[in-house]
N, C-alpha and C positions, 0 to 999 in steps of 0.2 A: 524290391528286391528281395531277396534270401529271406523270403517270410518262411517261419517254421512251419510245413505244410500240415499241420494238425487241427483237424476241425472239432466240434464239439460232436460228431457223428462218430469219430475214433474212439473204438472204447480204451477204458483209460484203466482195468484192470488186470493180474497177473497173469503173461504171457497170452491172452487171446490175439486170435489173429495169427498165431506161429501156427505152425502145420502140427503140431502136437502138442502136449506138455511141454514145460521147458525140463523136467526131471527126466523125460523120454529121450529128451534131443541130445540130453547131456550122456547119458547111458550111452548111446549109440556114438553120438559126432564128436564126443570131447572123453574118450574114454581114462584119458593123463589126468584130468580133474578127479575121478574116481579112483583112479591108482591101478588101474589095468592098464596092460600093454601088448597093442596087437599085434606080438613081432619074435621073432622067435631068439634065442641068444647066440645061435652060433651061426646068425647073420651080420654079427660084428665083432669089433675088436675086442676081445675080454676087457680089458683093464680100460676102456670107454665103459665098455657097460656097467663095470661095475660101481664107478661113481654115478651113471646116470641115475641108476635102477636104485641109488638110496632117495630119488624122487619121485619114484612110483609109489607111493602112497594119495590117500585122497589129501588132497589139495583145496584150499579156498583163495581162490586168487581174486582178487578183490585191485589190481593192478590196469585194467582197462585202459587206463588213458595214456599209459603206456606203449599198451599194445593189446590188442584183443585176442586170445585164443582160435585157431584155423580150424574149422571143421575136417575130419576123416572124409568123409565121402568127398569134401572138395580138391583134396591132393592125391585121393584116388583117381578121381575123373580128370586132372591135368592130366597126373601119371600116363593113364590110358589115350588123353591126347596125346603127348609126348611118343608112345611106344606105338599108334597106329599112323602118324605121321612125320615127314622130313620136312624141317624146318630150315632153311639156308639164311646167311645174312641176308638181309636185305636192301641192300644196296647195289645190288649183283640182278642178273637176267634171267638165270635159271627156275626152272619151275618150283623147286624147292625155295630158293627167296621171293619170288614173286609170291608164293603161299604165305610166307611171313608177312610180307607187304599187305596183301589182300585181308589178314587176321588182327594186323594193328590197326588199320584203317577203320575195320568195323567194330573193333573194341573202343576206338576212340570216338565214333558214334554214340556208340552205346553207352560212353560213361558219359558223356555229356546232357543224355536222354536221361542218366540216373540224377542227373542234379538241376535238370526241367531247362537246361541250356540251348537255345538255339543253335544248331548246327552252323547255321546263318551269320546268327551273329556274334558267336562265340568261335575260339580253336583252343584244343587244350594242347599240351606239352608234355611230353611224358619227362620226370625229371627223378633224381634218387628218393626224393621226398621233401616235406613241405620246407623246409631251411634251404634247400638248394635250387628251388623255386623263388624264394624271397630274395637271396643272391643274384640269381639272374635278372629279376627285376630291378635292383640294387643299381650292380654294375653295366647294367644298359643305361639307366638314367643317369649315370655319372660320365657315361661318355654322351651321353645325348646333345650336353652343351660345355662350350669350354667353361663356364662358371660353375660345372657341377649342378648340383640340387639341393632344396632344402627339404628338410627331413621331420615329420609330427607323429607322435605316436601315444597310446594309451599307455599308463604304469601299467594295465595287466597285462601286458603282453610279454610274451616267450622270449625268450636270451635271445632266439634266431630273431626276431624284428627288434629287438633292444639294439642289437650289432650292426644294422645298420643306420647307424647314426654316424660309424667311425666312418663311413664311404661320404657322409654327408657335408660337401666341403662349403656350401653353404648357410651351414649352421640346423640346429634343432633344437626339438622343443621335448617334454616328456608331458604330457596331460596327465595330470594328478589325479582329476577326478573327474566325473562324467558332466560336470558344471563348467569345467576348464575344456573341458573335450567341444560343450555347446559350443564356449565361447569364441574359444579358436575356428568352430565353425562360420560363426557369424561375421567374426573379422575377415573373412574370404571375400566378400563382399564386398563390392570397390578395390579390390587387392590387382594390381597392373605389374605383369612382370611376364616377358617371356623366357625366363627359367623357368625350369620344371620343379616343382613341389608335391612331395608323397606324404599321404598321410594313412596309418595304417594302424589296425585293432586286430584283438583278436574276436571274431564270433561269439568264443566260449572262454573264458579263463580255465585255464588247465590247473589252477593252482585251486580254486573252490567252485568250478562250475558255472560262476555267475555268467550267465548269458548279456551280451552288450547288447546295447537297442542295433537293431539293424538298419534303423532308417537314416545312420548318420551317412551310409555311403550317398545316398537318393540326396540327404541335403547338401553335402559337399558338392556333389556336378550341378546342383543349382545352384550353390555361388557361386562354381566354377564357371558359372553360363553368363550369369549374372556381370561377373566382373571383365570374363574374357580371357582368366587365367588358365596357366598351364598347370593343371591340378588334377593328381591322378591319388589314384584310391587301391589300399590294399588290405583286401583281408583274409587272415589266417583261420581257416576253419576247419585246420587239422581234428583241434579238441570235438569241436560241434558235431563234424559229421563223426564220428564212430558210435553215437548212440541217438542223432536226430536227422531230419532230411531237412534237405538246405536246397532249396528252389531260387533260381538265378533268374529266373522270367518274371516281367519281361526285361529285355536285357539293358533300357532306359534308367532304370533305378538299380541295379547290379552294380557291386563292386568292379573296376578296371580290372583288378589284374585279384584271381583266389589261388589259394595255397592250400593245400591238403595230402597228408598221406592214407594210402589204402591199407596200409598193414593194421591201421587204428580202427579200419571197417570190416577188414576180411581177416584179418589177420596173417593173412599173406596176399601178394605177393611182398615185397620188401623195394618198392615203389611209390614214386609221388607222382604232382600233377598242378602243373602251373595252366591256371584255367584264366584264358583272355578276350577281354570286348574287343572284337576287331578292328571297333573306335580306337582303340586305346594305342594301336598299333605301331604306330610314331614313335612310342617311349623306345622300342627300339630298332631304329633306322639308322640310326649312326654306332650302332654296337661295334666294337673294334675286332672283337677275337672272331676266328671261324673254325671251325673243324671240319673234317670231313662228311660229307652227305649235304652241307647246309650252302656251299657255293654252285656253282655253273662253270665256272672257269677260275682257276688263277694261275700266275704269270710266278712262276718260284724263285726265276732269278733276273734282274735286269730291273726294270721300274716294277715296282712294287701298284701292283693291281689285281683286282680281282672282283668279280661277279657272284652276287649272291642271289639265293633264289628269291622267285618272288612269287612264286605259286601258293605259299601260305605261309603263315607264321609258325606253325610248327615245323615245316622244311626250314625255314632260317636259325633257330634256334635250337634245334638237336643234334646237336654235337655228335656226330663221333655213331658209330653201330648202336643201336638202341637198345637196352635188353631186352628183347625181343620175346626170348622163351617166358620172362615176367609179365611181357605184355600179354603174350597169349591166357597165362593162369591165369588174368583177370576175366576170363569169359568165364571158367570153372569157378571163379568165387563169386562172381553175379549169379549167376545160376544156380549156386548151392544156397546162396544165401535169400535168394528171392523163394526159393525152396521152401525151405529153414522160417523164416521169417516174414514173408510176403512183403513186407513194406518196413522201411525206415519210422513210418509215423506209429507201428506196435511195436516198436525195437522203445522208441521214445517213451511209448505210453509205460509199458513193463518195464525198463527202470527208472522211469519216473515213481509209479508207482512204487518200489523196492526203496527208491533214496528218500522219499518221504516215510516211508517205513524205520527203515535206519536212523534219520535225524529225531524222528519223532524219540525213540528209543534211547539214542545213545543222550539225547539232549535232558533226558528225566532222570540220568543215571546221578547218584547223590550218596555220599560218605555216611557214618553212623550217625555226625554230627551237623546232617544235611548241606555238606557243601558241594555244591555241583566235582563230578567227575571231569567231566568235558570242555572246554573253552573251546567253542565254532565257531572259526572263519567264517563267517556267512554274510554277502553284502546285503545291508538295508536294501536295496534294491531288488534283490530277490526272494525269493518265496519256494522252496521244497513242495512240491507238488503243482507248482506253476509250471509249462513247459515252455511259456518266453521270456521266462525271466530266470531260470535255472534249468540245469544241468545234473546228470546222478555222480556227481560227485564232492566229497565231503572233507573239509581239510581241518584240522583239529589237532591239540594238543590234549594230554592227560595231567590231572591236580592230583594231591593226595590230601589226605584230609587238613593238614596244616596248611591246604594252597600254594604248598612248593610245587615247581614242574617236575614232573618226570622226565628224566632223560628220553631222548628221541630216541638217540643209537640203542639203549638198552631195552626199550618196547620193539623196537625191529627185531633184534636178538632172540628174545622170547617168542617172536611174531614166526620167525624163523624156526624155532624148535618145533612148533606147533604147526608148521606147514601152512602159515596164513604169510599169504603175500601181498604186501602193502608197499607204499609209496613213503620214502622220508626225507626231510632235508627241507631245501629251498625250490625244487620239481623243476630248476630251469624256468621259474617265473620270479626274479630277483625284486620288482617292483611290487607284486601281488602281495607277495612272503615279509617284503621288509617292511611296508606301512600296516599289513595286518598285526603284524610284533609288534610294530612302534620305533623302527629301528630307522635312523638317518643315515645319510651319506655317510659325514665326517664320523660318526661311530663306527659303522663299517670300516671304514677304512681304517680307523684307528684299531680295531681288534682285528684285523687283518695282519697288521705292521708285527703284532705281537702272536702271529701262528691260528686265525681262526681258517680255516679252508672249507672249499664246496666238500660238502661227502666227509669231512671227519667228526670228531668226536667229542666236538666243545660245544655240548647242547644248550647250557645255559652261561652265559652272559650278565654278570650287572641283575641278579634276578628276572632276568628277559630269555627267553628261549630265541635258539638264533634259528631255528627251522619248526617244520612240522608235520603230523603223521597225515598223508592223504591215503583217504580209500576213495576209488571210481568203479562204478556198477559196468557192465554190461549186456550184450544180447541175453548170454547165456547163463548170469548169474539167477541164481535161484534164494529161494527164502532159507535156505540151510546153511547159504554163503552168510547171511545176514543172521544168523543165531549164531553161527560161531564166532562170529567177530564179535557181537556184544558179550554171547558167554563168555569168550578170552578177557575181555575187560572186565565181564563183574570177576570172575576168579581171582585176576592176578591184581587190580587194582581199586577196587572197589573196597574201600574201609568197612567192616560190617562192627565192628567191635577196634577200641581204642587202640594202637599200636602197642605193642610189646618194649619199652624202650631200653631196655639192658639186654643186647644179646646176649650177654655172658649167661651159663649156668651155674652160678656161684651161690652160696649163701647170704643171706639179707646182712649179715653180720659181718661180709668180706672175709671173711677166713676161709684160709688156699689151704685144703689139704694138700701136703707135700708128697706125691706121690712116684715111684721111681720111673721118671722115666729113660729110655733109650731109644738108641738109633735100632729100628725095624728095617728098614730098608736104604740104601746108599744108591742112588741113578745119577748118570749122565744119559747127556742127549748128543750125541758126537756130529749129526747131522740135523741142524734145526728143524723141529716138528715133524721128525722122523720118530720110529720106535727108543726104546730106553737102552740102554746097556749097566745091565745091573752090576754092581760093584760085587763080586765075591764074598760070603764071607770071611772072616778073618785076612783079606786084604786091606791095607793100612790104604788111604786115596790124598793125594795131597789137595791142601786147598788154597789156591791162589787168590789175591784180592778180589779179582772180577768172581770167580765161583769157585768150582772144582776143575780140577785140571781136566781137559779134552771135553768139556762141557761144549756145546754149541761153536764148534770150531769150524764145523763145514755147512755149507748150506745147500739147496739146490734152488739153481735160478732160469726162467724160461729164457730161452734162446731169441725170443723175439721181442721182450718188453725187457728184461734184466732187471726184473720184478723177482724177488726169493719165495718159493711155492709155501703153502702151507695149507693143515688141515684140513680147516675148514671149506679149503675149496676143493682137495685132493684127500678125500679120508684115504686113501690106498698107502698113502705115504705112511699111516703106521707101520704098515707090515714092509716097509725097508729098516730092518734091523741092523744097528752095525754096532762091533764088538773091538774095542781098542787088543790085540795084542804085544803089549811094549814087548817081549822077549823078541816078538819076530819083527817088531819095529815094523807092522802094518796096522793097518785100519779093515777090517775084515766086513764087508757090509751082503748081506742074505735077502732075497726078495720072497716073498711069497705068505701062504700060512705057515701056520707052526707045523712043523711035521707032515709039512703038504709034500708029494713025491717029486713035482716040477720047480722045485727050489732052486733058485740060482745064486751064484756069488762073484763079488767081485774081490780085488784087494788093493788098496791103496796105499804107499807109504806113508808112514808117518812123518820122514822130513822132508825137507824140501833140495834134496839133492838131483833128484828127476826131473829138471826144468823144464824137459823138453813137454812134458804135457800139461804145462802150466802158461796160461797169458794172463798179463794186466790190462783187457781191453776194458774191465768193468771197475775201473780203478777212477775217482772223480775229481783227481789231480788231471787225470788227462782231459783232450778234447771230446772224449765218447763220451755216454752216460752212464752216468754210474747206477750200481744197483740199487733196490729199494728195499730196505728190509722193516718190515714193522713201520711204515710210511717214511723214514728217513734214509737219506743218501749214504752208503756207506764203501768202504775201500773192500774188495773184493779181489783174488788172484780165481777166474776161470780155468777150471781143465778144460784142454783143447782136443784130446785124443777124442776118434771117433766111440772108440771102445767104450769109454768113460759115460759119454751123453749118451749113447744105445743104449747100455744098459739099464741106466732109470728112464729114458723116454720107453723105449717098447716097455718096461712092466706100469708107466703113470698112463700112457698112452697122451702125452704132451713132450714136445720138443722143451728137452732142457738137459744143465749141464750139472755136475757138480763144483763147486767153488769155494774157498777157502782163502777165512781172512789172513792177510799175511802180515810175519814177523813182525813187520816194522808199517804201524798206519796209524791215523789217527783214531781209530776206531780200535783196536787195539795197543793201549800205552803201551810205548817200544823202548827200548832200551837205550840208555846212553850212546850218541853216534860214536863218539871214541872211548869205547868201553878197552882196557889192555889186555892183552895176548893171554896173560896171566890170569886175567880177571874171565872171562869166555871161558877158558880150562877148567875154571873152580864152577862155575855156574852151571857148563853141563854135567858136571860131576852129581850134583848137588840137588836138579831136580828133576823131575820126570820129562821124557824125549814129547816135544810138542807143547809143554804147558805154556801159560802164557809171559810174555817180558814181564822181569821181576818191579822196575823201575816205575812206576805209574802215581800220579795224585788217589787220593783217597777221595771215595765218595762225595759230589758238591753237596753242600750240606746248607739250607735255609730257614735261621730260625731255627735251628736243633732239629729239624727234620729235614732226613735223607733225602733229596728226590731220586727217582728212578727215571731214566734216561737212559738210551741205546750205547750212550761211551760207555754205562757202567756193564755195559755188555750183560744186565739182567740177571742179577744177585742172585743167591741161591734160593732155592725157594723151599718152604717146609711145609710139610701135611701131618696134619695128625690125625692115626687111626685112630682113636677116638671119636672126633669130630667126623671121620668117615663111617665109624660105626652110628651115630646117633642120625647123621643124613639117612643111613640107609632105614633106619625104623620109621622114619620119617616117610619114607618114601613108602615103604609095607603098611604102613599106617592107611596113608592116604591113595592105596591103589586100589582103586574101586573096579578095575576088570581081571583080579587075576592075574597071573603069572610073573613070572620072575622078574623084577625090574629095578632090585637092587644095582650097586656099580663095584667094581672094584679102585682101590685106591689109584690104580695106575692113570685112569681114566684125566686126572687132577696134573700129573706128569712132572710131579715133586721131585726134586733132585735127594730130599733128605725126609724118610717118612719117620715122623716120633711116635711110637708107643710108650703105655701104658703097664709097669707090673704091680698088680693090685698085691700089697703085702700082707693083709688080711681077709677073710671071709667076711663080708660084708660090704668093703669098700668099691666104690661106684666109681668108674669112667668119669675124668669132668671136660666133655666135649666144648670146644671151643675156648677151650682156655689161652689160648692162644693169640686170643685178639686182645689178652693185657700185656704179654711178655713184653719186654722192657731190652731183652738181650740173652744170651741162651752160652750156657760153658757147656763143652762137649770133650769128654776124651782125660782120659788119664792125665793129660798135663793141662786139662782145663782150657783147652779153645775159643776164644770169645768170640761172641758174634753176635752184632747188633740188629735186633729186629725193627725191618723197616715196615712199609704199608702194606697193609693187606692186598691181595693176587684180584686184581677185578676180570670175574669170567666171561667168557664169549659161549656162544653155543659149540665150539671143540670141546668142552668136556661130552658132550655126547656123542662121541665117537668112541665106541670101543676097541681101545689098544689091542686088540687080540685077534680081532674080525673084518675092522674098518666099516661095522655097520653103525648106523648112525640112530638114534632113536630120542626120546626127550627127553629122558632123565639122563643125568643129576639137575639140570639145567633148571627145570621145570619147577622144582620143588625148592631149588636155592633160590629162586627168583619169591617166593613166598617166605623163606624162611630166613636169608642172609641178605637181605635186600639193606643194604647201609647205604644212606644219603644218597640214595635213586640207581647206586649201583651195585651188581649181584658179587659178593666174595666169598673164596675161601680159599685158604692157606695164606701164608704170611711170607714177604719174603725178608730175608737174609746177608748181609755180609759181613766178613771178615770185620773184628773192630779194628781200627784206624793202629790204635795202640801193639797189636798183634804185628804190625808190621814195620817197628822201628825201625828194627837190625834186621829186613826181611832175607838179605841178602848174605847175610855173613851167620847168622846163627842156626843152631840145630835144624834145618828143614823138615825133620820129622817125625818134630813137635807140629806141625802144621799140617795135620794129618784126621782122618775121621774115618770109621771103624764099621760098619755093623756089628752093634749089639754095644758099642761102646755109651756108658749112661752120660745123660744130659739133665744140667740142671739150671730149670729156668728162672728168670729173675723177673718180678713182675715190677709194674710203674708205680707201686704203692712203698716199692720194699726201698 
């Protein structure tokens, strides 16, 4: 069964057997990988295109295990097919319906032959994806016997295979090694039970590409035949078939059930298949659920009776109307795939050749002290270059010269900026990832209880990484892709000289020159992740304990998910520019490029008097789902006015609306509930309208360090003009391609930009002096702020705040020059010192203000 149909005569070189050189194929069939778009901008919604075109640059795509890109000619051929034929619902008898039925039947047979599965011995059931096929098998086995079924699975299984154990009422076993699997198969001999047993494993690990022994299905069937046991086999072929042939003949040695997803092979359509050995069809005989099209007759009332279709397996299992247009798309996909690549054997040879190259080059990388850069997670049973044991997937982590792990999320951020598309985390392979990284179940559960989640930024715990970096190759991968990834690792992560220990640019005797620091600019961001409102010169602005007044009072939330939008996903948000007009009591919001003729504006009251605009549907205290901001649930009031939602939705091209932090919630420290009316009146007179409530505890401190949490509402962010200048000097010095790549301080979205007045000729700026600040005193009244943590940066700093255009700077340079403890940092958070708020509500509020031009006196940690 399942032979990898690769003979010695098959060429083992680069793109041999293809219709043309792979670079030629890419140029014509995959223009998006080369940064080309064959589409007129007028054919699309402008807002969506603006975001879309951010990615229309040359792309190094190395996530083929997730999905492979689709060929342009395949989409064009499918489009012509739809334009030339009328396809009706297959459940009717009209000509259009019969055409759909005919094409579906033809494609079904064609797919079976693609896997060398004899239609007389196998049937193919169309499902949404491989996971849906797995669930269909599990549900059917659960119904097949009143005792349920027993389940065994290999530790390298995808999450979707692991999940079957929750339906196995007779128990389950995870085979934690090949030896355990072999032992488990041997124990099947002599096993006597009429209750069904299911054993599942992947043909190829989606984590590290290791190809598991195909012979197991035949061994299990042989053992079951000897014992007379009711045992079935399930093969997850989704990862394997993306780049290798799967031969299901002869049926006697094939798995009973094989699942796969077509988008991993062809890129499109989003469809899957369950291939069933007809001799195993008894597993579905007692399946309870039935849907439209799977029964010959149903009595809806009275006696509980229905007659299932008996003509074929797929007719009994394909509930409801099939996605017949997607099935018809498989015709174009098969034609295009065969025309471009010839056979799956050619793809296997091509990707195997590149994977071996990549593995050899990656494993040879070393730091100046000969410490290895990469830890590659390869099974001892596999070898790159051997298609029988290893597929074109490489799982690894990076280490610095001291042997410390480089955080995976930081690598992913930088890779995104460089337009390298890889996968990070546990890649839906919990067993393989945990065993490779040395984690046990109890350890993972303990870390989960303290906050570890799939996809979060807890990259290293207890000196061990919590996830991996994964590179996976595909049919159209070329040597340039491999070069780009290797060059990326060499440029940013291979240390060629000992690292500079101190990031500060101070003198060796630690003498600190005391220049005249001052506030160069002030900004608040009334709507989170949108444009800045620059505080006018000469205007004093109030400082509250949680930050500057009106800073991040609002946010935009997705109307479907309730999640707060951010610039990383929607760069055009920077072109939404709010301004606070206190005298008029309004928040004025303008959308569009500066000075553009098509700008639009909206006014929102700063007060809460217009309650008809506001709903509490996103409050976590209610039964409904809370809004998620920065990964945490928060209480918000959403504006229900269709005018408000349309204003933002039309501009961004995404269904969203405005939401506001309520005046009394757990997220905005609320006023005391029984504040006397006299106090309320005085309070209104003393503070700016809409600023945050006054009586809240100081930021939480742990061992003397202030923790930054969402409940602190993200304290004030301080950016140094001198540091920005030094960064731009570094960018220009390393700019090999010419052109303007320097950045404005605005990209760092600081609340306070602090600059230096050099008093004497010959004085020099002190970039990164803020690294050693312990506190700041600002203004004539010496208002004191505590310096908190450094601001950890992401790829959002690469968005030009005036145009919304995304580029690779300054994050690329910061990754080289400001990498502190594995994370990229620039700027410092600060918060009003607790002592400044002892009598916050009764002492002169004018003292708690800052203004452009105010003198800034920093205190250093040594002072």
